[in-house]
PAKOL-198391 format. One line per 10 residues: for each residue x, y, z of N, C-alpha, C, O. Coordinates in steps of 0.05 Angstrom, whole numbers, m for minus. Atoms other than C-alpha are relative to their C-alpha. Example, Ala and Ser with C-alpha at 12.3 -4.5 7.8 and 13.67 -1.06 7.14 Angstrom:
<pts>
18,m24,0,246,m90,156,18,24,0,39,24,13  m16,m24,m1,273,m21,143,m15,22,14,m5,44,18;
</pts>
This chain:
<pts>
m5,m14,24,4,m965,107,m21,22,m4,m15,44,m14  20,m20,4,m63,m928,107,4,24,19,m3,47,12  m6,m22,m18,m40,m886,167,21,18,m13,19,43,m11  m20,m16,14,21,m864,127,m12,16,m22,m6,40,m26  14,m14,22,m23,m846,67,m16,23,12,m16,45,0  16,m21,m12,m69,m807,113,17,24,9,10,47,5  m18,m21,m9,m11,m768,144,11,15,m24,13,39,m24  m11,m12,24,19,m756,75,m21,18,m14,m15,39,m23  22,m16,13,m49,m732,48,m4,26,15,m8,47,3  3,m24,m17,m56,m683,106,23,19,m6,19,43,m9;
m24,m17,5,15,m658,95,m1,13,m27,6,37,m30  2,m11,27,4,m648,20,m21,22,0,m17,43,m12  21,m21,m2,m61,m610,35,10,25,13,4,47,4  m11,m23,m14,m25,m565,84,20,15,m18,19,40,m20  m19,m13,18,31,m551,33,m15,14,m22,m7,37,m29  15,m13,21,m19,m536,m22,m14,25,10,m15,45,m4  14,m23,m12,m59,m490,23,20,23,5,15,46,m1  m21,m20,m6,5,m454,45,11,13,m25,19,36,m25  m9,m11,26,25,m445,m28,m21,17,m14,m15,28,m35  20,m16,12,m40,m411,m43,m17,m14,m21,m30,m1,m37;
14,15,21,m71,m466,m86,m30,1,5,m46,m7,m13  29,m2,m5,m139,m453,m54,m12,25,m13,m36,28,m13  10,m23,14,m144,m388,m94,m2,25,17,m3,47,6  4,m24,m17,m150,m341,m34,24,19,m2,20,43,3  m23,m17,2,m80,m314,m44,m1,19,m24,13,39,m25  3,m17,23,m102,m283,m110,m25,17,1,m32,30,m19  24,m15,m2,m165,m250,m84,5,30,m6,22,42,7  m5,m28,7,m170,m181,m116,m12,19,21,m31,11,35  12,m19,m18,m184,m119,m74,m28,7,m11,m33,3,m35  26,m8,10,m256,m95,m78,2,22,m21,22,36,m23;
1,m20,22,m276,m50,m136,7,28,11,m4,37,31  m8,m27,m7,m243,19,m132,24,1,19,35,23,23  m22,0,m20,m189,m2,m82,27,m9,m12,48,m3,m1  m25,10,11,m138,m35,m128,16,22,m15,4,40,m27  m17,m19,14,m79,4,m155,19,15,18,22,9,41  m20,m17,m14,m28,57,m135,m14,26,7,m28,38,m10  11,m25,m10,m48,118,m94,22,16,13,42,5,21  m20,m17,m13,m10,178,m67,m13,18,20,m36,26,17  10,m19,m20,m18,222,m6,1,28,m12,22,37,m20  3,m25,14,m43,288,m33,14,23,14,14,26,39;
m11,m25,m9,m6,354,m27,23,m2,21,24,13,40  m23,4,m19,57,329,9,26,6,m16,27,1,m39  m25,m6,14,128,353,m7,16,m25,m8,30,m25,m28  m12,26,7,154,281,m6,m20,m17,m15,m44,m12,m14  18,18,15,127,225,m49,m8,m23,19,9,m39,27  12,22,m16,82,178,m8,m17,m16,m19,m37,m6,m29  15,17,19,57,119,m50,m10,m25,15,4,m35,33  12,24,m12,12,61,m31,m12,m17,m23,m27,m7,m39  9,18,20,m1,1,m76,m17,m22,13,m7,m37,29  18,20,m11,m61,m43,m60,m4,m22,m21,m12,m16,m44;
m3,22,20,m54,m111,m94,m16,m25,8,m25,m27,31  15,25,m6,m89,m179,m99,14,m16,22,38,m12,28  m11,18,m20,m80,m229,m44,4,13,27,19,2,43  m3,m14,m25,m84,m179,13,26,14,4,34,21,26  m26,m12,m1,m17,m148,m4,m1,30,m4,m16,40,m21  m3,m29,3,1,m75,6,30,6,m1,45,m4,16  m28,m9,1,67,m43,m15,m1,30,4,m20,43,m6  0,m29,m5,85,28,7,28,11,m2,48,m4,2  m26,m13,m1,141,78,0,m4,29,7,m25,41,2  m2,m29,m7,160,147,26,27,8,m10,47,m2,0;
m26,m8,10,214,181,m14,1,30,m4,m18,42,m13  m7,m28,5,245,249,m17,28,0,m10,38,m21,m18  m28,m1,10,314,272,m38,20,m10,20,41,m20,13  m17,9,m21,344,255,29,m13,m20,18,m2,m27,40  16,19,m16,293,205,55,m10,m22,m17,m19,m17,m40  13,22,14,272,136,34,m7,m22,19,10,m32,34  10,22,m16,230,85,70,m19,m16,m18,m33,m5,m35  19,16,15,190,27,42,m6,m25,16,8,m32,35  7,25,m14,155,m36,64,m25,m12,m11,m35,m5,m32  23,16,8,97,m84,60,m20,0,23,m13,4,46;
20,4,m20,32,m93,96,m22,m18,m11,m18,m31,m32  23,17,8,m35,m129,90,m26,16,0,m28,36,14  27,m11,m1,m107,m111,75,m20,m22,4,m15,m45,m3  22,18,m1,m172,m144,91,m26,17,m1,m25,41,5  26,m14,3,m245,m124,78,m16,m4,26,m19,m26,36  18,0,m23,m289,m105,137,m22,21,m5,m16,44,m8  23,m18,4,m358,m75,128,2,18,m25,m4,42,m24  m3,m15,25,m343,m53,56,23,19,m1,26,34,m20  m23,m17,m1,m280,m17,76,25,m17,0,24,m41,6  m25,15,0,m207,m37,70,15,8,26,19,31,32;
m15,m5,m25,m169,m45,135,29,m9,m5,35,m32,m13  m28,5,5,m93,m40,129,14,m5,27,9,9,47  m16,5,m23,m45,m70,179,29,m3,m9,35,m11,m31  m29,3,6,31,m69,182,11,21,m19,32,16,m32  m9,m21,19,37,m5,140,11,23,16,0,31,37  m11,m24,m13,82,53,160,7,m6,29,25,m21,35  m5,2,m29,80,58,236,m10,m26,12,m6,m32,35  9,26,m9,47,m10,241,m28,0,12,m38,m21,20  27,m1,m11,m20,14,266,m21,m8,m21,m14,m11,m45  22,7,18,m87,m6,235,m14,25,m9,m19,43,7;
14,m23,11,m121,44,189,m21,m10,m20,m17,m30,m33  22,8,18,m186,41,150,m1,19,m24,1,43,m21  2,m15,25,m193,63,77,m29,m3,m10,m40,m24,m10  26,0,14,m259,82,43,4,13,m27,22,28,m32  m1,m13,26,m272,100,m29,m10,29,3,m30,34,17  8,m28,m1,m276,175,m38,m25,4,m18,m28,m10,m37  24,m6,16,m341,204,m64,3,24,m18,m12,28,m37  m4,m25,15,m314,270,m91,25,0,m18,30,20,m31  m23,3,17,m251,246,m127,7,m29,m4,m3,m46,11  m8,27,5,m219,183,m156,23,m7,19,46,m1,13;
m20,7,m19,m183,156,m96,m12,m10,26,m35,m19,27  8,12,m26,m188,136,m23,3,21,22,19,40,20  m1,m16,m24,m200,170,44,10,m19,22,m2,m40,27  m10,15,m23,m159,144,103,m11,12,25,m8,36,30  9,m9,m26,m190,149,171,22,m5,21,21,m24,36  m24,2,m17,m125,160,208,25,0,m17,23,1,m42  m25,m2,15,m52,163,188,8,m27,m13,6,m48,0  m9,24,14,m28,113,136,30,m4,3,39,m23,16  m29,3,m2,47,125,131,13,20,19,35,16,29  m9,m21,m18,55,188,173,m24,17,7,m45,14,m5;
22,m17,m9,11,238,209,7,29,m5,29,38,0  m2,m29,2,0,311,193,m19,13,19,m24,38,18  18,m10,m20,m48,319,251,m30,0,m8,m47,5,9  28,0,9,m112,314,209,m12,m27,6,2,m47,5  13,25,m5,m163,260,225,m3,m18,m24,m7,m42,m22  2,16,25,m167,238,152,22,8,m19,34,30,m17  m19,m5,21,m120,234,93,m12,m6,m27,m27,m25,m30  9,5,28,m135,240,18,22,m14,m16,45,m5,m16  m18,16,16,m102,188,m27,m11,m3,m28,m24,m22,m34  9,2,28,m117,203,m101,14,m23,m14,36,m32,m7;
m11,22,16,m105,148,m152,24,10,m16,24,33,m26  m24,m6,16,m37,147,m186,24,4,19,22,13,41  m24,m3,m15,35,147,m163,14,26,m5,9,39,m25  m15,m25,3,81,206,m152,30,m6,6,36,m25,21  m29,2,m5,157,214,m153,10,28,8,0,48,m1  m12,m25,m9,199,267,m118,18,12,m21,33,m3,m35  m18,m14,18,234,319,m161,22,13,17,17,30,33  m22,m8,m18,303,331,m130,19,20,m14,40,25,m3  m17,m19,13,332,381,m179,m8,28,8,m31,36,5  5,m27,m7,338,451,m153,2,18,m24,24,20,m36;
m1,m16,24,319,497,m210,19,25,2,27,36,m19  m18,m23,m4,362,553,m180,29,m8,1,47,10,3  m27,10,m1,424,510,m179,12,m2,28,35,m10,31  m10,2,m28,431,513,m103,m1,m29,10,m8,m47,m5  1,27,m12,437,453,m56,m28,m11,2,m47,5,5  26,14,m2,380,403,m55,m2,m13,27,13,m33,32  3,12,m27,358,388,16,m25,m17,1,m28,m32,20  25,15,1,290,359,m2,m12,4,m27,m2,19,m44  13,m2,26,242,352,m60,m9,29,m5,m18,43,13  10,m26,8,225,415,m99,m30,m3,m5,m45,16,m1;
28,6,4,159,382,m116,m3,m30,m5,17,m45,m6  6,28,9,126,315,m131,m16,2,m26,m32,20,m29  14,1,26,101,297,m200,m11,m28,m4,0,m48,5  11,26,8,57,242,m227,21,m15,m15,35,m4,m32  m18,17,14,98,184,m251,m12,m28,m2,m28,m37,15  11,26,5,83,115,m279,14,m22,17,2,m43,23  m15,20,m15,136,79,m238,10,11,27,34,15,30  m10,m9,m26,138,104,m166,16,m22,13,12,m46,8  m17,19,m14,190,70,m123,m16,m15,21,m26,m3,40  14,17,m19,156,12,m88,16,m26,3,28,m35,m16;
m15,24,m4,188,m49,m57,m11,m24,m15,0,m46,m13;
</pts>
């Protein structure tokens, strides 16, 4: 009977750990890293949400384009390392010193050829209305918005 109790105790411990009862699943991102950020000066809306428990949500939306997904973060040497975001490669984020946001050392969701990307705090949404009344093939601009499309 004690063997059965021992096996059951181990099984319950594994289930509780898997459900996040150890508290690690709710670990907040380090100071300055939590929240929604957008890739600066892009015609499409690129948003990145860094959340407790190592969770990252992202989206890329334009008038004719929409992609979204999830990834993970972990802390290494005071920086945030993202995996499974966009193209699936690993990228490092640091807090910016000259604006409220993050600097990515490498491409987060796409590459524009630069070695770093600026991700200011706050989400953006694509504006798909053509003010001239012509066809809309892509965003006319992106604007700050409280509810960017995130999965």
